[in-house]
C-alpha positions in Angstrom: 108.5 125.0 78.1 109.0 124.2 74.4 107.3 126.6 72.0 107.7 124.2 69.1 104.1 122.8 69.0 102.6 126.2 68.7 104.3 126.6 65.3 101.8 124.1 63.9 98.7 125.6 65.2 96.4 127.9 63.2 96.9 131.6 63.8 93.3 132.5 62.9 91.8 131.0 66.0 89.3 132.6 68.3 90.6 133.9 71.7 89.2 130.8 73.4 90.7 128.4 70.9 94.1 130.1 71.2 93.9 129.8 75.0 93.1 126.1 74.7 95.9 125.6 72.2 98.4 127.3 74.6 97.2 125.1 77.5 97.7 122.0 75.3 101.1 123.1 74.1 102.3 123.2 77.7 100.4 120.0 78.6 102.0 117.9 75.9 105.5 119.2 76.9 104.9 118.3 80.6 103.4 114.9 79.7 106.4 114.0 77.5 108.7 114.3 80.5 106.5 113.6 83.5 103.7 111.4 82.1 100.1 111.9 81.3 99.1 111.0 84.9 101.1 114.1 86.0 98.6 116.3 84.2 96.1 117.8 86.5 93.9 120.9 86.2 95.5 122.3 89.4 99.1 121.7 88.0 98.4 123.4 84.7 96.5 126.3 86.4 99.6 127.0 88.6 102.0 126.6 85.7 100.1 128.9 83.4 98.8 131.4 86.1 95.2 130.6 85.3 92.3 129.8 87.5 91.1 126.2 87.9 87.6 127.3 86.8 89.1 128.8 83.7 90.8 125.5 82.9 87.7 123.5 83.7 86.0 125.6 81.0 88.2 124.0 78.4 88.5 120.5 79.9 85.8 119.0 82.0 87.9 116.1 83.4 91.4 114.9 83.7 90.7 112.2 81.1 89.4 114.8 78.6 92.6 116.8 79.2 94.7 113.7 78.6 92.9 112.8 75.4 93.2 116.4 74.1 97.0 116.3 74.9 97.4 113.1 72.9 95.7 114.8 69.9 98.0 117.7 70.2 101.0 115.4 70.1 99.5 113.7 67.0 99.2 117.1 65.3 102.8 117.8 65.9 103.8 114.4 64.7 101.9 114.9 61.5 103.4 118.3 60.9 107.0 117.2 61.5 106.9 113.7 59.9 103.9 113.0 57.7 103.5 116.3 55.9 107.1 116.7 54.7 106.9 113.3 53.0 103.6 113.7 51.2 105.2 115.0 48.0 108.1 112.5 48.1 108.0 109.7 45.5 106.0 106.8 46.9 107.7 103.5 47.7 111.2 103.0 49.0 112.1 106.7 48.7 109.2 107.7 50.8 109.8 104.9 53.3 113.3 106.2 53.8 112.1 109.8 54.1 109.5 108.8 56.7 112.2 107.1 58.8 114.6 110.0 58.4 112.1 112.6 59.5 111.0 110.4 62.4 114.6 110.0 63.7 115.1 113.8 63.3 111.9 114.5 65.2 112.9 112.4 68.1 116.5 113.7 68.1 115.5 117.3 68.0 113.5 117.0 71.3 110.5 118.8 70.0 109.2 117.9 73.5 111.6 118.0 76.5 110.8 114.4 77.3 111.8 113.1 73.9 109.3 111.0 71.9 105.8 111.7 73.4 104.3 108.5 72.1 107.2 106.3 73.4 106.7 107.8 76.8 102.9 107.6 76.7 103.0 104.0 75.4 105.2 102.9 78.3 103.0 104.6 80.8 99.7 103.3 79.6 100.4 99.9 77.9 99.0 98.1 80.9 96.1 100.5 81.8 92.9 99.7 79.9 90.7 102.6 79.0 90.1 105.4 76.5 93.6 107.0 77.0 95.4 103.7 76.3 93.0 103.0 73.3 93.8 106.4 71.8 97.6 105.9 72.2 97.4 102.4 70.7 95.2 103.6 67.8 97.6 106.4 66.8 100.7 104.3 67.2 99.2 101.5 65.1 98.3 104.0 62.4 102.0 105.0 62.1 103.1 101.4 62.0 100.4 100.7 59.4 101.6 103.6 57.3 105.2 102.3 57.3 103.9 98.8 56.3 101.8 100.2 53.5 104.8 102.1 52.1 106.8 98.9 52.3 104.2 97.1 50.3 104.2 100.0 47.8 107.9 99.5 47.4 107.3 95.9 46.7 104.7 96.7 44.1 107.3 98.9 42.4 109.9 96.1 42.5 112.1 98.2 44.9 111.9 95.5 47.6 111.6 91.8 47.1 108.1 90.3 47.3 109.2 87.6 49.7 110.0 90.3 52.3 107.6 90.4 55.2 106.5 94.1 55.6 105.6 93.6 59.3 109.0 92.1 60.1 110.8 94.9 58.4 108.8 97.7 60.1 109.1 95.9 63.4 112.9 96.2 63.1 112.9 99.8 61.8 110.5 100.8 64.6 112.8 99.2 67.2 115.8 101.1 66.0 114.1 104.4 66.7 112.7 103.4 70.0 116.1 102.1 71.1 117.7 105.4 70.1 115.1 107.4 72.1 115.7 105.2 75.1 119.5 105.4 74.9 119.4 109.1 74.5 116.9 109.8 77.3 118.1 107.4 79.9 121.8 107.0 79.1 122.5 110.4 77.5 124.2 108.5 74.7 125.3 111.2 72.2 125.7 108.6 69.4 122.2 107.0 69.8 120.6 108.6 66.7 123.6 108.2 64.5 123.6 104.5 65.4 119.9 104.4 64.6 120.4 106.0 61.2 123.2 103.6 60.3 121.0 100.6 61.4 118.0 101.8 59.4 120.1 102.6 56.3 121.8 99.2 56.5 118.6 97.3 57.0 116.9 99.0 54.0 119.9 98.5 51.8 120.1 94.8 52.7 116.4 94.5 52.0 116.7 96.2 48.6 119.8 94.3 47.5 
């Protein structure tokens, strides 16, 4: 089990809140590798040597557990990718930083299954319901943030006005998703270096 997510959780929590955080740290790691559907109260109780009733006290249903797990993954994503770029100069510099931190996050395998949201998106893209809606909302928020930074770069004359932000971000997003897939499925040791080269080259061409 990865202990990485716990680094981003508050230390001044109550005992109950710390227990819940510990459960979710394990849940998000399991879900990244085995899917959100693999999360059950019984499975987590066994893994964590807890009683089912104790777990039910924190999560009243499987869906509630899944949604809380997604929120935990979001918190880690923010801590690893968003927060380090807040103080970076807006526009093209920040866009590059966002992409750089994103690639590093996926490459470092914060979760043993690689990118949590890539796995969750593939698992739930055809399953309507609150879990899919939450995954879609958070994924879109990230894409929207990249598009907004692209527009800011255009306002600063760092990227041409005729550039379509959605098209650029679609391509950048695809490079990272491809690297995650190639690394997870094919064990390609060059996947992330290839992604970095592709991202740098695309942004350089866009700016030239």
